[in-house]
C-alpha positions as a Markdown table, in Angstrom:
| # | Residue | x | y | z |
|---|---|---|---|---|
| 1 | Unk | 100.9 | 118.4 | 70.6 |
| 2 | Unk | 101.8 | 115.3 | 72.6 |
| 3 | Unk | 103.0 | 115.6 | 76.1 |
| 4 | Unk | 105.1 | 112.9 | 77.7 |
| 5 | Unk | 105.3 | 112.4 | 81.5 |
| 6 | Unk | 108.9 | 111.6 | 82.5 |
| 7 | Unk | 110.0 | 109.8 | 85.6 |
| 8 | Unk | 113.6 | 109.9 | 86.8 |
| 9 | Unk | 115.5 | 106.8 | 85.4 |
| 10 | Unk | 116.2 | 105.8 | 89.0 |
| 11 | Unk | 112.6 | 104.5 | 89.4 |
| 12 | Unk | 113.1 | 102.0 | 86.6 |
| 13 | Unk | 116.3 | 100.7 | 88.1 |
| 14 | Unk | 114.8 | 100.0 | 91.6 |
| 15 | Unk | 114.9 | 96.3 | 92.4 |
| 16 | Unk | 111.2 | 96.3 | 93.5 |
| 17 | Unk | 110.1 | 97.8 | 90.2 |
| 18 | Unk | 112.2 | 95.3 | 88.2 |
| 19 | Unk | 110.8 | 92.5 | 90.2 |
| 20 | Unk | 107.2 | 93.5 | 89.5 |
| 21 | Unk | 108.0 | 94.0 | 85.8 |
| 22 | Unk | 109.6 | 90.5 | 85.7 |
| 23 | Unk | 106.4 | 89.0 | 87.3 |
| 24 | Unk | 104.3 | 90.5 | 84.4 |
| 25 | Unk | 106.8 | 89.8 | 81.7 |
| 26 | Unk | 107.2 | 93.4 | 80.8 |
| 27 | Unk | 109.6 | 96.4 | 81.3 |
| 28 | Unk | 109.9 | 98.5 | 84.4 |
| 29 | Unk | 108.8 | 101.5 | 82.3 |
| 30 | Unk | 105.6 | 99.7 | 81.3 |
| 31 | Unk | 104.8 | 98.8 | 84.9 |
| 32 | Unk | 105.3 | 102.3 | 86.1 |
| 33 | Unk | 103.1 | 103.5 | 83.3 |
| 34 | Unk | 100.4 | 101.1 | 84.5 |
| 35 | Unk | 100.8 | 102.6 | 88.0 |
| 36 | Unk | 100.4 | 106.1 | 86.7 |
| 37 | Unk | 97.3 | 105.1 | 84.8 |
| 38 | Unk | 95.7 | 103.1 | 87.6 |
| 39 | Unk | 96.4 | 106.0 | 90.1 |
| 40 | Unk | 94.8 | 108.5 | 87.7 |
| 41 | Unk | 97.9 | 110.6 | 87.1 |
| 42 | Unk | 97.9 | 110.0 | 83.3 |
| 43 | Unk | 95.2 | 108.8 | 81.0 |
| 44 | Unk | 96.9 | 107.5 | 77.8 |
| 45 | Unk | 98.6 | 104.1 | 77.5 |
| 46 | Unk | 101.4 | 103.9 | 75.0 |
| 47 | Unk | 102.7 | 100.6 | 76.5 |
| 48 | Unk | 102.0 | 97.5 | 74.4 |
| 49 | Unk | 101.3 | 95.2 | 77.3 |
| 50 | Unk | 97.8 | 96.2 | 78.5 |
| 51 | Unk | 96.6 | 92.9 | 79.8 |
| 52 | Unk | 97.4 | 93.3 | 83.4 |
| 53 | Unk | 96.5 | 95.4 | 86.4 |
| 54 | Unk | 98.7 | 96.0 | 89.4 |
| 55 | Unk | 97.5 | 94.6 | 92.7 |
| 56 | Unk | 96.6 | 96.9 | 95.6 |
| 57 | Unk | 99.9 | 95.8 | 97.3 |
| 58 | Unk | 101.9 | 96.7 | 94.2 |
| 59 | Unk | 100.1 | 100.1 | 93.9 |
| 60 | Unk | 101.0 | 100.8 | 97.6 |
| 61 | Unk | 104.6 | 99.7 | 97.0 |
| 62 | Unk | 105.0 | 102.2 | 94.2 |
| 63 | Unk | 103.4 | 104.9 | 96.2 |
| 64 | Unk | 105.7 | 104.1 | 99.1 |
| 65 | Unk | 108.7 | 104.3 | 96.8 |
| 66 | Unk | 107.8 | 107.9 | 96.1 |
| 67 | Unk | 106.2 | 107.6 | 92.6 |
| 68 | Unk | 103.9 | 110.6 | 93.0 |
| 69 | Unk | 102.6 | 113.2 | 90.7 |
| 70 | Unk | 104.8 | 115.9 | 92.2 |
| 71 | Unk | 107.8 | 113.9 | 90.9 |
| 72 | Unk | 106.6 | 114.0 | 87.3 |
| 73 | Unk | 108.1 | 116.4 | 84.9 |
| 74 | Unk | 106.7 | 117.2 | 81.5 |
| 75 | Unk | 108.7 | 116.7 | 78.3 |
| 76 | Unk | 107.9 | 116.7 | 74.6 |
């Protein structure tokens, strides 16, 4: 059984998240997935764009925005 980690849609609509996604030429969802992987919250990568890593500043930005494990809900 596959489990998906779901973030509130609001995170993908934040200007800062959209800006980082624009910088990497990808979607806000993919950028947030990279954040979750790099921070160790999830381990699988379903995003097609795997050729980038977020900088320490970007990681801190997402943390400061409140993207934390406690905000994740599991869905199938």
